[in-house]
N, C-alpha and C positions, 0 to 999 in steps of 0.2 A: 722356797724359791724366792720369795720377796726379800728374805734376809741376804741371800747371795747377791741379788741385784743392788740392794742398799749398800752392802759392803763394797761391791765393785765401784759404785758411784763415789763412795767415801774414799776409796783408794785412788781413784782418778783425781779427785780434788786434792788429796794429799800429794800426789805426784806433781800436779800443776803448781801448788803452793811451794813445794820443795824446789822446783826449777826456778820459780820467780825469786825465792830467797837466795838461791845460789847466784843467780844473775845479779841481784842487788849487791851481794858481797863482792863478786868479781868486778863489777862496775866501779865500786868505791875503791877497790885496790888499783884498778887502772888509773883512776883519777889521782890516787896517792902517788903512784909512780910518775905520772905526767907532771903533777904540780908540786910535789914535795921532794922528790929524789934530788939530792945534791943542792937543795935550796934551804933557805931559812925557814924555821917553823912558822906556821900561821897561828897567830894567837886569836882564839875565839872569845875567851873570857880571861882577861889578864890574871895571872897567878892562879888560875883554876883549870882551864881547859885549852889545849892546843893540839894542832895537827903536827905530828913529828914523824918523819919517815924512818922506818927501821926494818931491816931484814933479819927475821928471827929463824934460826936453824933449830930451835927447840920447840917445846910445847908451851903451854901457859906458864908465864913467869920464867921462860927460857929453860925449864927443866928438860933434861935429856938433850941438851944442846949438842948439835952435830950428829945425833943418832938417827939419821933419816931411815935406816933400815928397820928400826923399831916401829916407826910410824907407817912404813910401807907394809908391814905385816899386820899390825894391830888394827889400823883403820878399816881395811876391808872386812876383817872379822867382826868388828864392832858394827859396821854398817849392815852386814848380813843379819846379825842378831837383832838389831833395831827394826829392820824391815820385817823379820819374822814376827816380832812382837806386834808390830803395827797390823799385820795381817790377821793375827790370832786373837787380839783382845776383843772382848765383847762389843758388839755394835749397838750400844745404847748411849743415851745422852749422858749418863753418869760417867762414861769413859771418854767423852769427846775431848776434854782437856788433855787427857793422856795422848790421844791422837796428835794433837797440835804440838805437844811437848816433843814427841818423837820426831815429828816432821822438822821442827827447828833444830833438834840434835843432829839429825841426818844432814840437813842443809849446812850446818856449821862444820860438821866433820868433812863433808865433801868439798866445801869451799876452801878449807885449809889444805885438804889433800891435793886439790888441783894445784895450789901454789907449790906444794912440796914436790910434786911430780914435774911440773913445768920449770920451776926455778931452783929447786933444791933448798928453798927457804920460804917462809910465809911473810907476806907484806903486812906489817903492822903500822898504824899511823895515828891512833887516838891516844892522847896522853893527858891524864889528870894530874897536872903538876901540883895541885893543892895538897895532895897526899902522896906525891911521888909514886903513883901507882904504875906498874909496868905498862908499857905501850901495848895496845891491842888493836883488834879490827872488828868488823861487823860479824864475821863468823864466830869470833870469840864471844861476842855479845849473845848470839843465838845459844851457844852451848852453856854459857854461864847462867843466863836467865832461865833456861830450860831446866838445868840441874836444880837451881834454887826452887823453882815452881814444883818440880817433881818431889823434892823433899817436903815441901809444904803440903802437897796433896797426900803423900804417904803418911805424914805425921798428923794432919788435922782434917783431911777431907774423906779419904777412903777408910772404911771400917775394915776390921779383920776379915769379915765375910766378903767384902769387895775385893780385897787382895787375894783371897782364896779363889774367887771367880776368875780373876786374871790368871792365876797359877793353873787352874783347871783348863782354861782356854789355851795355854801355852804348851800343854802336854801333847806330845806327838802320838797320834792314833793311827790306826790302819787306814782310816778314811781321810787323813791329812788334817 
């Protein structure tokens, strides 16, 4: 009984954090449209970092450019899978970082999905000119950092036994 209550509270916190992260992403995109669209770049650090408005019809690094139908199909499937994992992973301190990673992945995916549905493109506006890195946005940061942290956790934090526990938790049983 206590476990289900604890998991419910954890999921509520995850939902609230997800909504806040999506709101932050969407707010920054509104600011980008309002203050950057059809205007000169804003230089934050000369020759290093600037704000540059871009409408991206692809994914990261503009891959699959113009293939909105792919994103319309894959994103909801990915979101369902991530939410399922979030509900099923063990509710212990050991897996708390994984909870946060999933929340940030979900927020990033939803943030960019909103743009794709509303605009048929994603608003990007952060540009590292020092290394000529592709223009990105806050949702992209959520996804990129989450994937990097997930790889670090899998490679150096979680043991094989921990990963087996996660796999066992994900198996569908008669009791759900």
